[in-house]
C-alpha positions as CSV (number, residue, x, y, z in Angstrom):
1,G,132.4,23.8,130.4
2,N,131.4,24.9,127.5
3,L,131.2,28.4,127.6
4,E,133.8,30.5,124.7
5,V,134.0,34.0,123.6
6,A,131.9,34.7,121.3
7,W,133.5,38.4,120.4
8,R,135.4,41.2,121.2
9,W,135.3,44.7,121.4
10,S,138.3,46.9,121.4
11,S,138.2,50.1,123.1
12,P,139.1,52.9,121.0
13,D,141.1,54.3,123.7
14,N,143.7,52.1,121.6
15,D,143.3,53.8,118.4
16,I,143.8,57.4,120.2
17,V,146.9,55.8,122.3
18,K,149.0,55.1,119.4
19,T,148.9,58.4,117.8
20,N,148.7,60.4,121.0
21,P,151.4,58.5,123.2
22,T,150.8,60.6,126.4
23,S,146.9,60.0,126.7
24,R,147.4,56.8,129.4
25,P,144.0,56.0,129.9
26,G,143.2,54.8,133.3
27,A,141.1,51.9,134.7
28,F,138.2,50.7,132.2
29,Q,135.9,51.4,135.4
30,D,132.3,52.0,132.9
31,T,129.6,49.3,133.7
32,P,127.7,49.4,130.2
33,I,124.1,49.5,129.9
34,M,121.5,47.9,127.8
35,V,118.6,48.8,126.1
36,N,116.4,48.4,123.8
37,G,118.8,45.2,122.1
38,V,122.0,48.0,122.3
39,L,125.2,48.5,124.7
40,Y,126.6,51.6,125.7
41,T,129.8,52.6,126.9
42,T,132.7,54.9,127.6
43,S,135.8,54.6,128.1
44,S,138.5,55.8,130.0
45,L,139.5,58.6,127.5
46,G,135.5,59.5,127.3
47,V,134.9,57.9,124.2
48,Y,131.1,57.3,123.6
49,S,130.3,53.7,121.6
50,A,127.1,51.8,121.5
51,I,127.6,48.6,120.4
52,D,125.2,45.2,118.8
53,P,125.4,43.0,121.8
54,T,124.8,40.1,119.4
55,T,128.1,40.7,117.5
56,G,129.8,43.3,118.6
57,R,130.4,45.2,116.2
58,T,130.6,49.1,116.5
59,L,127.0,51.0,115.6
60,W,128.2,55.0,116.4
61,Q,130.7,56.3,118.7
62,Y,131.2,59.9,120.1
63,D,134.6,61.6,121.1
64,P,134.5,64.9,122.0
65,G,137.7,64.8,122.2
66,I,138.4,66.0,125.9
67,W,141.4,63.5,126.5
68,K,143.0,66.0,124.1
69,S,143.1,69.2,127.0
70,G,145.0,66.8,129.5
71,R,145.0,64.3,132.8
72,P,141.4,65.1,134.7
73,P,141.9,65.6,138.4
74,N,142.3,62.8,141.4
75,L,141.7,59.7,139.8
76,G,143.2,60.7,135.9
77,F,141.2,59.6,132.9
78,T,138.9,57.1,134.4
79,H,135.1,57.0,133.0
80,R,132.2,54.9,134.9
81,G,129.6,55.2,132.4
82,A,127.0,57.0,131.2
83,A,122.8,57.1,131.5
84,Y,119.7,56.5,129.8
85,W,116.4,59.0,129.4
86,S,114.0,58.8,127.2
87,D,111.1,61.2,127.3
88,G,109.0,58.4,124.6
89,S,110.1,59.9,121.6
90,R,113.6,61.2,122.6
91,R,116.4,59.0,123.3
92,R,119.3,59.7,125.0
93,I,122.8,58.8,126.4
94,I,123.3,61.2,129.1
95,S,126.9,62.0,131.0
96,G,129.5,63.8,132.6
97,T,133.1,64.3,131.2
98,H,136.5,65.2,132.3
99,D,136.5,68.8,131.4
100,A,133.0,69.4,134.0
101,H,129.9,69.2,131.2
102,L,127.2,66.9,130.9
103,V,126.5,65.8,127.5
104,S,123.8,64.7,126.0
105,I,123.8,62.1,122.7
106,D,121.4,60.6,120.7
107,A,121.3,56.8,121.7
108,E,120.6,56.2,118.2
109,T,123.0,58.8,115.9
110,G,125.8,59.3,118.4
111,T,125.6,63.0,117.7
112,P,125.0,65.5,120.5
113,D,121.8,66.9,121.6
114,P,121.3,70.3,119.9
115,E,118.3,70.8,121.9
116,F,121.0,70.4,125.1
117,G,122.5,73.2,126.1
118,D,124.9,74.8,123.7
119,K,124.8,72.3,121.0
120,G,124.5,69.0,122.9
121,R,126.7,70.2,126.1
122,V,126.3,72.3,128.8
123,D,128.6,73.8,131.7
124,V,128.6,72.4,135.0
125,I,130.9,74.8,137.0
126,D,129.1,77.9,135.9
127,G,129.2,79.8,138.9
128,L,130.7,77.5,141.3
129,P,133.9,79.2,143.2
130,Y,137.8,78.1,142.9
131,A,136.1,75.3,139.9
132,E,139.2,74.9,137.1
133,R,138.4,72.8,134.2
134,I,140.4,69.8,134.0
135,R,142.9,71.2,136.9
136,N,140.6,70.3,139.9
137,Y,137.4,69.6,138.9
138,A,135.9,67.4,136.3
139,I,132.8,64.4,136.1
140,N,133.9,61.2,135.1
141,S,131.1,59.1,137.9
142,T,127.4,58.6,136.3
143,P,124.9,60.6,136.4
144,V,121.2,59.7,138.3
145,V,118.0,60.5,135.9
146,V,114.8,60.6,137.6
147,K,111.8,61.6,135.6
148,N,113.3,64.2,133.8
149,V,115.8,65.4,135.8
150,I,119.7,64.9,135.5
151,I,121.3,65.0,139.2
152,A,125.3,64.8,138.8
153,G,127.7,65.1,141.0
154,S,131.7,65.7,140.4
155,N,135.3,64.3,140.9
156,I,137.3,66.9,143.2
157,T,140.7,66.6,144.5
158,D,140.9,64.3,147.4
159,G,143.2,65.9,149.7
160,P,143.5,69.9,148.8
161,L,146.6,71.5,148.9
162,V,144.9,74.6,149.2
163,K,142.0,75.9,151.4
164,E,141.0,77.4,147.7
165,Q,139.4,74.3,146.3
166,P,136.2,73.7,144.3
167,R,133.1,72.5,146.4
168,G,131.8,68.8,145.8
169,D,128.3,70.2,145.2
170,I,125.6,67.9,143.6
171,F,123.4,69.6,140.5
172,G,120.2,68.5,138.9
173,F,119.3,69.5,135.5
174,D,116.5,69.9,133.0
175,A,116.7,66.2,130.8
176,R,115.2,68.1,127.9
177,T,117.5,71.5,127.9
178,G,120.2,71.3,130.2
179,K,119.3,73.7,132.6
180,K,120.6,73.9,135.5
181,L,117.0,73.4,138.3
182,W,118.8,72.6,141.8
183,T,121.9,72.8,143.5
184,F,122.8,70.6,146.9
185,H,125.5,72.4,148.4
186,S,128.0,70.0,149.9
187,V,129.2,72.9,152.5
188,P,126.2,74.1,153.2
189,Q,126.2,77.9,152.4
190,K,124.5,81.2,154.1
């Protein structure tokens, strides 16, 4: 009975939709994470934010602008979150994007990690048969980071319309460089 609202935070999606009405966010399905006294969240349109949990003040936002490419497959604009990784000196927020990339973002500044892939981004569908960015392949689930390996799944169409659909393979990437380390084929290969 004594609970009261301490603060409210407004998703950056609200401002995006004001000027881009066709970019309709999906359900907010992110589970924010709190690391070292900072709350990290990802909006439905794929905008990453760091928030002061005592005041609700936004510390930084990073918008890779993926929402400009159109509605992702299957579930549309839904994003389920980001993971945290640190090697003791570097602190990173790791996440997948609607356009089938992994991103590594400096947890303190909100800027992409220049040592990770190509300017902080790694192309997950490189070499994956039938995979087309936004059209039939995306990443909306939170990756898992085990030691120094990022494990990422995929978002593919639940009801394929043609047999030429991408597989829902699972990949392992080096958390420092973004180099692909391994692939688990969801459909066994020769």
